[in-house]
LOVEXSE-463903 format. One record per residue: residue number from 1; residue in three letters; chain; z, y, x of N, C-alpha, C in turn. Coordinates in steps of 0.05 Angstrom, whole numbers, plus 5000, padded with zeros to 4 digits. Atoms other than C-alpha are relative to their C-alpha. Example, Ala and Ser with C-alpha at 12.3 -4.5 7.8 and 13.67 -1.06 7.14 Angstrom:
REM LOVEXSE-463903
ATOM  nr rest kette  nup nnorth neast caup canorth caeast  cup cnorth ceast
ATOM   1  ALA     A 5000   4976  5018 5156    4910   5246 5000   5024  5018
ATOM   2  SER     A 4999   4976  4984 5143    4979   5273 5014   5022  4985
REM end
This chain:
REM LOVEXSE-463903
ATOM  nr rest kette  nup nnorth neast caup canorth caeast  cup cnorth ceast
ATOM   1  MET     A 5021   5015  5013 3140    5769   1604 5010   4979  4981
ATOM   2  CYS     A 4989   5020  5017 3185    5716   1574 5006   5012  4972
ATOM   3  GLY     A 4994   4987  5026 3208    5765   1520 4976   5005  4984
ATOM   4  GLN     A 5025   4995  5015 3137    5784   1502 4988   4973  4989
ATOM   5  TYR     A 5010   5026  5009 3118    5710   1498 5016   4990  4975
ATOM   6  SER     A 4983   5008  5022 3177    5695   1452 4993   5016  4975
ATOM   7  LEU     A 5007   4983  5022 3158    5754   1408 4973   4992  4988
ATOM   8  ASP     A 5026   5009  5009 3086    5731   1405 5002   4974  4983
ATOM   9  GLN     A 4997   5026  5014 3107    5660   1384 5015   5005  4974
ATOM  10  LEU     A 4986   4994  5025 3156    5688   1333 4982   5013  4980
ATOM  11  SER     A 5019   4987  5018 3101    5732   1304 4981   4980  4988
ATOM  12  ILE     A 5018   5020  5011 3055    5672   1297 5014   4983  4979
ATOM  13  ASN     A 4985   5016  5020 3110    5633   1261 5002   5015  4973
ATOM  14  VAL     A 4995   4985  5024 3120    5690   1212 4974   5008  4986
ATOM  15  PHE     A 5024   4990  5012 3050    5717   1201 4976   4982  5003
ATOM  16  GLY     A 5023   5017  4995 3005    5661   1226 4983   5011  5023
ATOM  17  GLY     A 5017   4992  4978 2954    5663   1282 4972   4990  4998
ATOM  18  ASP     A 5026   5012  5004 2890    5636   1252 4978   5021  4998
ATOM  19  THR     A 5021   4980  5003 2851    5699   1233 5001   5021  5021
ATOM  20  PRO     A 4999   4979  4980 2831    5755   1279 5021   5022  4995
ATOM  21  LYS     A 4980   4981  5007 2876    5802   1241 5028   4991  5007
ATOM  22  GLN     A 4974   5011  4993 2936    5757   1250 5004   4999  5030
ATOM  23  GLN     A 4998   5001  4971 2921    5747   1324 5005   5027  5012
ATOM  24  THR     A 4997   4972  4990 2915    5822   1334 5028   5010  4995
ATOM  25  LEU     A 4973   4991  5006 2981    5835   1299 5020   4988  5019
ATOM  26  CYS     A 4981   5013  4981 3017    5784   1342 4998   5011  5028
ATOM  27  PHE     A 5004   4989  4973 2986    5810   1406 5012   5028  5002
ATOM  28  LEU     A 4990   4972  4999 3002    5883   1390 5030   5001  4999
ATOM  29  SER     A 4970   5000  5001 3074    5866   1372 5012   4994  5027
ATOM  30  ALA     A 4990   5006  4973 3084    5834   1440 4994   5023  5019
ATOM  31  ALA     A 5006   4978  4983 3049    5892   1474 5018   5024  4996
ATOM  32  LEU     A 4982   4978  5006 3093    5943   1439 5027   4996  5013
ATOM  33  HIS     A 4974   5005  4987 3154    5908   1468 5000   5010  5029
ATOM  34  ILE     A 5001   4990  4972 3130    5929   1537 5006   5030  5002
ATOM  35  ILE     A 4996   4971  5000 3131    6003   1519 5021   5009  4981
ATOM  36  SER     A 4979   4993  5020 3192    6001   1474 5017   5023  5011
ATOM  37  PRO     A 4983   4978  4991 3241    6060   1477 5022   4992  5020
ATOM  38  ALA     A 4981   5008  4980 3287    6017   1520 4990   5007  5028
ATOM  39  GLY     A 5012   4990  4976 3238    6036   1575 5010   4988  5026
ATOM  40  ALA     A 4991   5009  4974 3268    6032   1644 5023   4979  4999
ATOM  41  PHE     A 4978   5019  5002 3327    5992   1618 4991   4971  4999
ATOM  42  LEU     A 5010   5028  5001 3282    5931   1609 4991   4991  5028
ATOM  43  SER     A 5007   5009  4973 3264    5931   1683 5022   5006  5020
ATOM  44  ALA     A 4977   4994  4983 3330    5957   1712 5021   4979  4996
ATOM  45  PRO     A 4979   5020  5003 3392    5914   1723 5020   5007  4978
ATOM  46  TYR     A 4983   4995  5023 3420    5927   1653 4998   4975  4982
ATOM  47  GLY     A 4999   5023  5017 3435    5878   1597 4978   4999  4979
ATOM  48  GLU     A 5019   4999  5022 3378    5900   1551 4978   4978  5002
ATOM  49  ALA     A 5022   5019  4997 3324    5855   1580 5009   4971  4993
ATOM  50  LEU     A 4990   5027  5006 3367    5792   1577 5007   4998  4970
ATOM  51  PHE     A 4993   5001  5028 3393    5810   1508 4975   4997  4983
ATOM  52  SER     A 5025   5002  5015 3323    5821   1482 4988   4972  5002
ATOM  53  LEU     A 5011   5027  4997 3299    5754   1510 5016   4980  4984
ATOM  54  LEU     A 4984   5020  5014 3357    5715   1482 4999   5004  4970
ATOM  55  SER     A 5001   4994  5028 3356    5750   1415 4974   4992  4987
ATOM  56  ILE     A 5026   5007  5011 3282    5744   1402 4994   4970  5002
ATOM  57  SER     A 5003   5029  4998 3281    5672   1428 5016   4986  4979
ATOM  58  GLY     A 4984   5012  5021 3337    5656   1380 4987   5003  4973
ATOM  59  PHE     A 5014   4996  5025 3298    5687   1322 4975   4982  4998
ATOM  60  TYR     A 5023   5017  4999 3237    5647   1344 5008   4971  4992
ATOM  61  LEU     A 4992   5028  5007 3274    5580   1341 5010   4999  4971
ATOM  62  TYR     A 4991   4999  5028 3306    5601   1275 4975   4999  4981
ATOM  63  SER     A 5025   5001  5017 3236    5614   1246 4987   4973  5001
ATOM  64  SER     A 5011   5027  4998 3213    5547   1273 5016   4980  4982
ATOM  65  SER     A 4984   5017  5017 3271    5514   1236 4992   5004  4971
ATOM  66  ILE     A 5010   4996  5027 3246    5547   1172 4974   4985  4995
ATOM  67  LEU     A 5025   5015  5003 3177    5517   1183 5005   4970  4998
ATOM  68  ASP     A 4994   5028  5001 3207    5449   1196 5014   4993  4974
ATOM  69  ASP     A 4988   5005  5027 3248    5455   1132 4979   4998  4979
ATOM  70  GLY     A 5022   5003  5019 3184    5467   1094 4984   4975  5003
ATOM  71  ALA     A 5014   5025  4994 3153    5406   1127 5018   4976  4996
ATOM  72  ASN     A 4981   5022  5004 3215    5365   1110 5007   4985  5025
ATOM  73  LYS     A 4992   5012  4975 3230    5352   1183 5029   5008  5005
ATOM  74  ARG     A 4972   4992  5001 3305    5353   1175 5014   5000  5027
ATOM  75  VAL     A 4987   5002  4974 3328    5329   1244 4991   5023  5018
ATOM  76  SER     A 5011   4979  4984 3281    5377   1280 5010   5027  4991
ATOM  77  ARG     A 4991   4975  5012 3301    5433   1233 5029   5006  5009
ATOM  78  ASP     A 4972   4996  4993 3375    5424   1247 5004   5005  5030
ATOM  79  LEU     A 4998   4996  4971 3367    5418   1322 4991   5027  5008
ATOM  80  LYS     A 5010   4974  4993 3326    5481   1325 5019   5022  4990
ATOM  81  LEU     A 4981   4980  5010 3376    5518   1281 5024   5003  5018
ATOM  82  LEU     A 4976   4999  4983 3434    5499   1326 4993   5012  5028
ATOM  83  THR     A 5008   4988  4975 3394    5517   1389 4996   5030  4997
ATOM  84  ALA     A 5003   4972  5006 3377    5584   1357 5028   5013  5000
ATOM  85  ALA     A 4973   4989  5001 3452    5594   1345 5011   5003  5028
ATOM  86  VAL     A 4990   4998  4972 3467    5580   1419 4987   5025  5013
ATOM  87  LEU     A 5013   4977  4987 3415    5632   1441 5011   5027  4989
ATOM  88  ILE     A 4989   4975  5012 3441    5685   1392 5028   5004  5009
ATOM  89  SER     A 4973   4998  4989 3511    5669   1415 5000   5012  5028
ATOM  90  ALA     A 5002   4990  4973 3490    5681   1487 4992   5030  5000
ATOM  91  ALA     A 5007   4972  5003 3457    5746   1465 5024   5017  4993
ATOM  92  THR     A 4976   4986  5008 3523    5766   1433 5019   5004  5023
ATOM  93  ALA     A 4983   4997  4976 3560    5753   1498 4989   5022  5019
ATOM  94  VAL     A 5012   4979  4983 3510    5800   1533 5005   5027  4988
ATOM  95  ARG     A 4996   4975  5015 3514    5855   1480 5013   4993  4974
ATOM  96  SER     A 4984   5008  5023 3565    5852   1424 4985   5004  4974
ATOM  97  ASN     A 5015   4997  5025 3515    5877   1372 4983   4976  4993
ATOM  98  GLY     A 5014   5025  5006 3482    5809   1378 5014   4984  4978
ATOM  99  ILE     A 4986   5014  5021 3535    5785   1329 4987   5004  4973
ATOM 100  LEU     A 5015   4995  5025 3491    5815   1274 4981   4976  4995
ATOM 101  GLY     A 5017   5024  5005 3447    5753   1285 5014   4979  4983
ATOM 102  GLY     A 4985   5019  5017 3502    5714   1250 4994   5004  4971
ATOM 103  ILE     A 5008   4995  5028 3477    5746   1185 4980   4979  4991
ATOM 104  LEU     A 5020   5020  5007 3420    5695   1187 5015   4975  4989
ATOM 105  PHE     A 4985   5024  5008 3471    5638   1181 5017   5005  4975
ATOM 106  ALA     A 4986   4993  5025 3513    5675   1129 4982   5000  4976
ATOM 107  TYR     A 5021   5000  5021 3450    5685   1088 4994   4972  4991
ATOM 108  ASP     A 5006   5027  5006 3433    5612   1092 5023   4986  4986
ATOM 109  ALA     A 4976   5013  5013 3504    5591   1074 5002   5009  4971
ATOM 110  LEU     A 5000   4991  5027 3501    5634   1012 4979   4986  4983
ATOM 111  LEU     A 5021   5014  5014 3436    5601   0992 5009   4972  4993
ATOM 112  GLN     A 4990   5027  5004 3467    5532   1000 5022   5000  4979
ATOM 113  LEU     A 4979   4998  5020 3528    5553   0960 4989   5004  4972
ATOM 114  ARG     A 5013   4995  5026 3483    5578   0904 4988   4974  4990
ATOM 115  GLN     A 5011   5025  5009 3449    5510   0903 5022   4981  4990
ATOM 116  ILE     A 4978   5017  5009 3516    5475   0898 5010   5009  4972
ATOM 117  LEU     A 4991   4990  5026 3536    5520   0839 4980   4993  4978
ATOM 118  SER     A 5021   5005  5021 3470    5509   0803 4993   4971  4996
ATOM 119  ARG     A 5009   5028  5002 3455    5436   0819 5022   4979  5005
ATOM 120  GLY     A 4978   5018  4994 3522    5407   0839 4999   4989  5029
ATOM 121  LEU     A 4999   5010  4973 3542    5371   0903 4980   4977  5004
ATOM 122  SER     A 5017   5022  4991 3494    5326   0940 5003   4998  5031
ATOM 123  TRP     A 4997   5004  4971 3494    5297   1010 4982   5018  5016
ATOM 124  GLU     A 5020   4983  4986 3432    5336   1030 5010   5029  5002
ATOM 125  VAL     A 4991   4972  5000 3461    5403   1010 5025   5004  5017
ATOM 126  VAL     A 4975   4998  4985 3530    5390   1039 4996   4997  5030
ATOM 127  SER     A 5005   5003  4971 3503    5365   1106 4985   5024  5011
ATOM 128  ARG     A 5014   4976  4992 3456    5424   1109 5019   5023  5004
ATOM 129  LEU     A 4980   4979  4999 3514    5472   1095 5017   4996  5025
ATOM 130  ALA     A 4983   5005  4977 3555    5438   1150 4986   5009  5026
ATOM 131  VAL     A 5015   4991  4977 3500    5450   1201 4999   5030  5002
ATOM 132  ILE     A 5002   4971  5000 3493    5522   1180 5027   5013  5008
ATOM 133  VAL     A 4973   4990  4993 3569    5534   1185 5005   4995  5030
ATOM 134  LEU     A 4997   5005  4971 3568    5501   1254 4984   5020  5016
ATOM 135  GLY     A 5017   4980  4986 3511    5547   1275 5013   5027  5000
ATOM 136  GLY     A 4987   4974  5002 3548    5608   1250 5025   5001  5018
ATOM 137  SER     A 4977   5002  4982 3610    5585   1288 4992   5003  5029
ATOM 138  LEU     A 5009   4997  4972 3570    5579   1352 4993   5029  5006
ATOM 139  VAL     A 5006   4972  4996 3545    5650   1343 5026   5016  5004
ATOM 140  ALA     A 4974   4986  4998 3617    5674   1333 5013   4996  5028
ATOM 141  LEU     A 4989   5005  4973 3636    5641   1400 4990   5021  5020
ATOM 142  GLY     A 5010   4980  4982 3592    5693   1434 5017   5025  5001
ATOM 143  MET     A 4981   4978  5001 3643    5745   1412 5028   4991  5008
ATOM 144  VAL     A 4973   5009  4997 3706    5703   1414 5006   4992  5030
ATOM 145  VAL     A 4995   5010  4973 3699    5671   1484 5005   5023  5019
ATOM 146  PRO     A 4993   4978  4981 3694    5737   1523 5026   5013  4993
ATOM 147  GLN     A 4974   4989  5007 3753    5763   1483 5023   4983  5010
ATOM 148  TYR     A 4980   5018  4991 3793    5701   1500 5004   5002  5030
ATOM 149  ILE     A 4998   4997  4971 3777    5708   1574 5014   5026  5007
ATOM 150  ALA     A 4987   4975  4995 3797    5781   1572 5030   4999  4993
ATOM 151  PHE     A 4973   5003  5008 3861    5764   1535 5017   4986  5021
ATOM 152  ASN     A 4986   5015  4979 3882    5714   1588 5003   5017  5025
ATOM 153  ALA     A 5000   4984  4975 3864    5763   1644 5019   5024  4998
ATOM 154  PHE     A 4985   4975  5003 3900    5825   1616 5025   4998  4984
ATOM 155  CYS     A 4977   5001  5017 3951    5801   1567 5020   4978  5008
ATOM 156  MET     A 4982   5022  4991 3981    5738   1600 5006   5004  5029
ATOM 157  THR     A 4994   4994  4972 4001    5772   1665 5029   5009  5003
ATOM 158  PRO     A 4972   4991  4996 4070    5786   1695 5003   5030  5001
ATOM 159  ASN     A 4999   4971  4999 4052    5860   1700 5003   5013  4973
ATOM 160  GLY     A 4998   4988  5027 4057    5869   1625 4973   5002  4987
ATOM 161  PRO     A 5026   4999  5014 4003    5868   1572 4990   5028  4996
ATOM 162  ARG     A 5013   4975  5007 3954    5924   1557 5006   5007  4971
ATOM 163  PRO     A 4993   4992  5028 3963    5964   1492 4986   4983  4979
ATOM 164  TRP     A 5015   5013  5021 3909    5926   1455 5009   4971  4996
ATOM 165  CYS     A 4992   5028  5002 3942    5858   1466 5017   4995  4976
ATOM 166  GLY     A 4983   5003  5023 3990    5870   1409 4987   5005  4973
ATOM 167  TRP     A 5014   4995  5025 3937    5887   1357 4999   4974  4983
ATOM 168  THR     A 5003   5024  5018 3930    5841   1296 4977   4983  5008
ATOM 169  ILE     A 5023   5014  4989 3861    5823   1322 4994   5013  5027
ATOM 170  PRO     A 5004   4987  4974 3862    5838   1397 4971   5001  5007
ATOM 171  SER     A 5029   4996  4993 3795    5866   1420 4998   5019  5024
ATOM 172  ILE     A 5003   4983  4977 3782    5891   1490 4975   5018  4996
ATOM 173  TYR     A 5023   4983  5006 3714    5916   1465 5008   5026  4986
ATOM 174  ARG     A 4991   4976  5016 3746    5962   1414 5017   5018  5017
ATOM 175  PHE     A 4982   4984  4984 3800    5985   1463 4984   5017  5020
ATOM 176  VAL     A 5016   4986  4979 3751    6003   1519 4983   5022  4987
ATOM 177  GLN     A 5018   4980  5013 3703    6038   1471 5016   5023  4989
ATOM 178  GLU     A 4984   4978  5011 3758    6078   1437 5014   5016  5022
ATOM 179  GLN     A 4984   4987  4980 3798    6093   1500 4983   5016  5020
ATOM 180  TYR     A 5015   4988  4979 3744    6110   1550 4973   5012  4991
ATOM 181  TRP     A 5026   4990  5009 3680    6123   1510 5002   5016  4974
ATOM 182  ASN     A 4996   4985  5025 3711    6155   1447 4981   4991  4978
ATOM 183  VAL     A 5018   5011  5021 3670    6108   1403 5017   4992  4976
ATOM 184  GLY     A 4986   5007  5025 3691    6099   1331 4986   5013  4976
ATOM 185  PHE     A 5013   4990  5025 3674    6116   1259 5000   5030  4999
ATOM 186  LEU     A 5005   4971  5002 3645    6187   1257 5012   5016  5024
ATOM 187  ARG     A 4989   4985  4977 3677    6204   1325 4978   5015  5015
ATOM 188  TYR     A 5022   4988  4985 3609    6221   1353 4988   5024  4985
ATOM 189  TRP     A 5011   4979  5017 3595    6271   1297 5013   5027  5007
ATOM 190  VAL     A 4991   4973  4991 3609    6335   1336 4976   5016  5008
ATOM 191  VAL     A 5023   4982  4996 3565    6395   1348 4986   4995  5027
ATOM 192  PRO     A 5014   5004  4974 3551    6382   1423 4982   4975  5000
ATOM 193  ASN     A 5016   5024  5000 3521    6314   1404 4975   5002  4983
ATOM 194  ILE     A 5024   4997  5017 3468    6342   1358 4974   4993  5014
ATOM 195  PRO     A 5024   5008  4986 3414    6335   1412 4997   4970  5002
ATOM 196  LEU     A 5001   5029  4998 3432    6262   1419 4992   4987  4974
ATOM 197  PHE     A 5009   5009  5027 3425    6251   1344 4970   5004  4996
ATOM 198  LEU     A 5029   4995  5002 3357    6284   1348 4984   4981  5016
ATOM 199  LEU     A 5014   5019  4983 3338    6238   1405 4999   4972  4987
ATOM 200  ALA     A 4999   5026  5012 3359    6177   1364 4986   4999  4973
ATOM 201  MET     A 5009   5000  5028 3332    6199   1296 4973   4986  4996
ATOM 202  PRO     A 5026   5015  5005 3259    6174   1305 5004   4970  4999
ATOM 203  MET     A 4996   5029  5001 3283    6104   1321 5016   4991  4976
ATOM 204  LEU     A 4984   5007  5024 3335    6104   1266 4982   5000  4975
ATOM 205  ALA     A 5018   4999  5023 3282    6125   1216 4980   4977  5000
ATOM 206  LEU     A 5018   5022  4998 3234    6072   1242 5013   4974  4993
ATOM 207  LEU     A 4986   5025  5007 3286    6017   1237 5004   4998  4970
ATOM 208  LEU     A 4996   5001  5029 3302    6036   1165 4973   4996  4985
ATOM 209  ARG     A 5027   5002  5012 3228    6044   1147 4989   4972  5002
ATOM 210  SER     A 5010   5028  4997 3210    5976   1176 5017   4980  4985
ATOM 211  ALA     A 4983   5018  5016 3270    5944   1141 4991   5000  4971
ATOM 212  LEU     A 5010   4998  5027 3245    5969   1074 4973   4986  4997
ATOM 213  TRP     A 5027   5013  4999 3174    5945   1092 5003   4970  5000
ATOM 214  ALA     A 4996   5029  4997 3199    5876   1112 5013   4988  4975
ATOM 215  TRP     A 4988   5010  5024 3241    5869   1049 4980   4996  4978
ATOM 216  ARG     A 5021   5002  5021 3180    5881   1005 4977   4982  5008
ATOM 217  LEU     A 5024   5013  4991 3128    5845   1047 4997   4971  4989
ATOM 218  PRO     A 5004   5027  5010 3141    5772   1026 4990   5000  4971
ATOM 219  LEU     A 5010   4998  5027 3131    5792   0953 4971   5010  4999
ATOM 220  ILE     A 5027   4989  4999 3069    5832   0970 4980   4979  5008
ATOM 221  THR     A 5019   5020  4990 3036    5776   1009 4998   4976  4981
ATOM 222  LYS     A 5001   5022  5020 3054    5726   0955 4982   5007  4977
ATOM 223  ASN     A 5015   4992  5024 3021    5767   0900 4972   5010  5005
ATOM 224  ALA     A 5026   4988  4994 2962    5798   0936 4979   4978  5004
ATOM 225  ALA     A 5021   5021  4998 2898    5757   0929 4988   4999  5027
ATOM 226  ASN     A 5013   4999  4974 2871    5780   0996 5019   5001  5023
ATOM 227  ALA     A 4979   4999  4979 2936    5775   1034 4996   4978  5020
ATOM 228  ALA     A 5002   5021  4979 2935    5738   1100 5022   4979  4995
ATOM 229  PRO     A 4980   5021  5005 2971    5671   1094 5023   5003  5019
ATOM 230  ALA     A 4976   4997  4984 3042    5675   1118 5014   4973  5003
ATOM 231  LYS     A 4986   5026  4995 3087    5619   1145 5030   5002  4995
ATOM 232  ALA     A 4971   4998  5002 3159    5639   1154 5009   5028  4991
ATOM 233  THR     A 4993   4973  5009 3161    5704   1115 5027   5002  4988
ATOM 234  GLY     A 4973   4999  5010 3228    5684   1087 5020   5011  5020
ATOM 235  LEU     A 4983   4988  4979 3256    5708   1153 5002   5030  4998
ATOM 236  LEU     A 5002   4971  5000 3235    5779   1139 5023   5015  4986
ATOM 237  PRO     A 4977   4986  5013 3288    5800   1087 5026   4997  5016
ATOM 238  ARG     A 4976   5005  4984 3342    5770   1132 5001   5019  5024
ATOM 239  LEU     A 5002   4981  4977 3319    5810   1192 5002   5029  4990
ATOM 240  ALA     A 4999   4973  5011 3313    5871   1147 5030   5008  4997
ATOM 241  ILE     A 4971   4994  5003 3388    5867   1131 5012   5006  5028
ATOM 242  ILE     A 4989   4996  4974 3404    5861   1205 4992   5027  5012
ATOM 243  GLU     A 5010   4974  4989 3361    5921   1226 5012   5024  4985
ATOM 244  ALA     A 4989   4978  5016 3386    5965   1169 5030   5004  5007
ATOM 245  LEU     A 4971   4998  4992 3459    5949   1187 5003   5011  5028
ATOM 246  LEU     A 5000   4990  4972 3445    5962   1261 4996   5031  5000
ATOM 247  ALA     A 5006   4971  5001 3416    6031   1244 5024   5015  4988
ATOM 248  LEU     A 4977   4987  5012 3476    6047   1199 5023   5002  5019
ATOM 249  LEU     A 4978   5000  4981 3527    6027   1252 4995   5020  5023
ATOM 250  ALA     A 5007   4982  4979 3490    6066   1305 5004   5029  4991
ATOM 251  PHE     A 4998   4973  5011 3489    6128   1261 5029   5009  4996
ATOM 252  THR     A 4973   4993  5007 3562    6125   1243 5021   4994  5021
ATOM 253  SER     A 4978   5011  4984 3600    6088   1297 4994   4996  5030
ATOM 254  TYR     A 5007   5004  4972 3561    6082   1363 4995   5027  5014
ATOM 255  HIS     A 5014   4978  4986 3538    6130   1417 4972   4998  4990
ATOM 256  VAL     A 5023   5004  5017 3479    6141   1372 4974   4997  5017
ATOM 257  GLN     A 5025   5001  4984 3427    6150   1428 4994   4972  5011
ATOM 258  ILE     A 5005   5027  4989 3435    6078   1452 4984   4983  4981
ATOM 259  ILE     A 5017   5016  5018 3396    6055   1391 4972   4997  5012
ATOM 260  ASN     A 5026   5003  4987 3334    6068   1433 5000   4976  5018
ATOM 261  ARG     A 4998   5024  4983 3359    6012   1478 5004   4975  4984
ATOM 262  LEU     A 4993   5024  5016 3388    5965   1427 4977   4990  4984
ATOM 263  SER     A 5022   5008  5017 3325    5965   1385 4981   4981  5013
ATOM 264  SER     A 5020   5017  4986 3286    5927   1438 5004   4970  4993
ATOM 265  GLY     A 4995   5028  5006 3318    5861   1415 4995   4992  4971
ATOM 266  TYR     A 5004   5005  5029 3297    5866   1342 4970   5004  4994
ATOM 267  PRO     A 5030   5001  5002 3225    5849   1321 4988   5015  4977
ATOM 268  LEU     A 5013   4989  5024 3215    5882   1253 4984   5025  5005
ATOM 269  TRP     A 5014   4974  4997 3196    5951   1277 4975   4996  5017
ATOM 270  TYR     A 5025   5007  4986 3146    5921   1327 4978   4991  4980
ATOM 271  TRP     A 5019   5011  5020 3113    5884   1269 4990   5023  4982
ATOM 272  HIS     A 5008   4978  5018 3113    5946   1225 4980   5018  5013
ATOM 273  LEU     A 5020   4983  4986 3078    5989   1277 4974   4985  5004
ATOM 274  ALA     A 5025   5016  4996 3029    5933   1293 4984   4997  4974
ATOM 275  ALA     A 5013   5003  5026 3014    5922   1219 4985   5025  4992
ATOM 276  GLU     A 5014   4975  5007 2998    5995   1210 4977   5006  5019
ATOM 277  LEU     A 5022   4996  4981 2954    5994   1271 4976   4983  4993
ATOM 278  VAL     A 5022   5018  5005 2912    5935   1249 4989   5002  4972
ATOM 279  SER     A 5008   4994  5028 2907    5957   1176 5022   4996  4981
ATOM 280  ASP     A 4980   5000  5021 2942    5949   1111 5011   4972  4996
ATOM 281  LEU     A 4987   5026  5006 2992    5891   1109 5020   5003  4978
ATOM 282  GLY     A 4981   4996  5022 3030    5921   1052 4999   5028  4990
ATOM 283  ASP     A 4998   4974  5010 3048    5993   1042 4987   5021  5017
ATOM 284  SER     A 5012   4980  4982 3011    6026   1099 4970   5002  4995
ATOM 285  GLN     A 5029   4995  5003 2940    6055   1100 4987   5001  5027
ATOM 286  PRO     A 5013   4999  4974 2892    6042   1157 4990   5027  5007
ATOM 287  THR     A 5008   4974  4991 2877    6103   1198 4994   4999  5030
ATOM 288  ASN     A 5006   4998  4972 2846    6120   1265 5009   5027  5012
ATOM 289  LYS     A 4993   4973  4991 2875    6190   1270 5023   4998  5021
ATOM 290  SER     A 4980   5000  4979 2916    6205   1332 5027   5010  4990
ATOM 291  THR     A 4975   4989  5011 2968    6239   1288 5013   4981  4980
ATOM 292  SER     A 4987   5019  5018 2984    6176   1248 5027   4992  5010
ATOM 293  MET     A 4973   5007  4992 3055    6151   1248 5001   4980  5023
ATOM 294  PRO     A 4998   5018  4977 3043    6090   1294 4990   5012  5026
ATOM 295  ALA     A 5010   4987  4975 3002    6132   1343 5020   5019  5011
ATOM 296  VAL     A 4980   4981  4990 3055    6186   1347 5024   4984  5011
ATOM 297  ALA     A 4977   5016  4990 3110    6132   1355 4994   4989  5027
ATOM 298  ILE     A 5008   5012  4974 3072    6099   1412 5000   5021  5022
ATOM 299  GLN     A 5000   4978  4980 3060    6166   1447 5028   5008  5007
ATOM 300  ALA     A 4972   4992  4995 3133    6183   1440 5014   4980  5018
ATOM 301  MET     A 4987   5021  4984 3155    6116   1469 4991   5002  5029
ATOM 302  MET     A 5011   4999  4973 3109    6123   1529 5011   5025  5014
ATOM 303  SER     A 4989   4975  4988 3133    6195   1541 5029   4996  5008
ATOM 304  TYR     A 4972   5005  4995 3205    6174   1536 5004   4981  5023
ATOM 305  GLY     A 4999   5018  4978 3192    6117   1584 4996   5014  5027
ATOM 306  LEU     A 5005   4984  4975 3165    6166   1636 5024   5017  5007
ATOM 307  ILE     A 4976   4984  4996 3226    6211   1626 5022   4983  5012
ATOM 308  GLN     A 4979   5019  4990 3272    6151   1637 4995   4993  5029
ATOM 309  ALA     A 5007   5007  4972 3235    6132   1701 5008   5023  5019
ATOM 310  VAL     A 4993   4977  4983 3245    6203   1729 5030   5002  5003
ATOM 311  LEU     A 4971   4998  4999 3318    6203   1711 5012   4978  5017
ATOM 312  PHE     A 4990   5022  4983 3330    6135   1742 4994   5006  5029
ATOM 313  GLY     A 5007   4994  4972 3293    6157   1805 5018   5022  5012
ATOM 314  SER     A 4982   4978  4991 3341    6217   1808 5029   4992  4998
ATOM 315  PHE     A 4973   5011  5003 3402    6172   1799 5015   5013  4977
ATOM 316  LEU     A 4989   4989  5025 3413    6202   1730 4993   4982  4977
ATOM 317  PRO     A 5007   5019  5021 3416    6145   1680 4995   5013  4973
ATOM 318  PRO     A 5005   4989  5026 3384    6163   1614 5017   4987  4979
ATOM 319  ALA     A 4983   5011  5021 3416    6149   1547 4993   4972  4994
REM end
């Protein structure tokens, strides 16, 4: 329930919650999180539920910092930004793909550097950049600290170090994934894995489609006369970069089927489906047909959730 609440509040920050249409979109987004393709993994003792909660809560506080920036509440803005960094860092410690959340801080840092180049140095810009860099560093700790603990445990022992300890950048994540799971660039691209690519393809397509939608939406809502008022739509292009990169990495370098689990911690595709369900928020057309894209996607997620439950009940963990 905490994850759904965080997603609802994040949705309100981004799209508003004043009109019935906005309220419906926010509610449907949270409801879709319940039936996401992560399915049984969100209720079983796996990391997906905690990762989703931490990730979406971090995005929520980040969006709140954007709103405070617009209201010129600098202290509150910076405190929320750093708290968001702590949550995203914790999400990274749970699942390493959480490090993609650091793109938010890299994006902001580039914006501040552009201001310095165009307007010159000022205390406001430099202090803001310092807070952003600190936030990005906190996110990085979610990756560095577990590596440091593993390095001390396996590389600083009298029994001799493990092979990965001598790498230029020692990484137990990379070693375990390559050694025991055969994970790496294009390593999963073999004929026996074609069914797994087919299993992952709908979510990969939805992630990319929602990323394109989110990248265009701020411009659409700004120019459309009848567009619902938005609040923190500046977050959308940044999340679009994260989701598109996640889909690309899953397709080329992960066990591709786990994208159905990892996607639960990223909000864009929930919003995209919800927007198409409640009507046209951009490039979609309202429809009540059961064969529409959002209806088919929801039916597929519910069916996949039932399959997962059966597999778990048979002690056969699904992908």
